[in-house]
C-alpha positions as CSV (number, residue, x, y, z in Angstrom):
1,X,65.4,106.9,101.2
2,X,64.6,107.5,97.5
3,X,67.3,108.5,95.0
4,X,65.8,110.3,92.0
5,X,69.0,109.9,90.0
6,X,70.3,106.5,89.0
7,X,73.8,107.8,89.0
8,X,73.6,108.3,92.8
9,X,72.4,104.8,93.3
10,X,75.3,103.5,91.1
11,X,77.7,105.6,93.1
12,X,76.4,104.1,96.3
13,X,76.7,100.6,94.9
14,X,80.2,101.2,93.6
15,X,81.4,102.7,96.9
16,X,80.0,99.8,98.9
17,X,81.6,97.4,96.5
18,X,85.0,99.1,96.9
19,X,84.6,99.1,100.6
20,X,83.9,95.4,100.5
21,X,86.9,94.7,98.3
22,X,89.2,96.6,100.6
23,X,87.9,94.7,103.6
24,X,88.4,91.4,101.8
25,X,91.9,92.5,100.6
26,X,92.9,93.6,104.1
27,X,91.6,90.4,105.6
28,X,93.6,88.3,103.1
29,X,96.8,90.3,103.6
30,X,96.5,90.2,107.4
31,X,95.8,86.4,107.3
32,X,98.7,85.7,105.0
33,X,101.0,87.9,107.1
34,X,100.1,86.0,110.3
35,X,100.4,82.7,108.4
36,X,104.0,83.5,107.5
């Protein structure tokens, strides 16, 4: 899949990064909640 505009590629990277961060944050919060 080719993206002619670099902005679209940046958007994809940014969205994936946000999703990753949310996953990590959720994992940390859930692990800390179970720890306590």
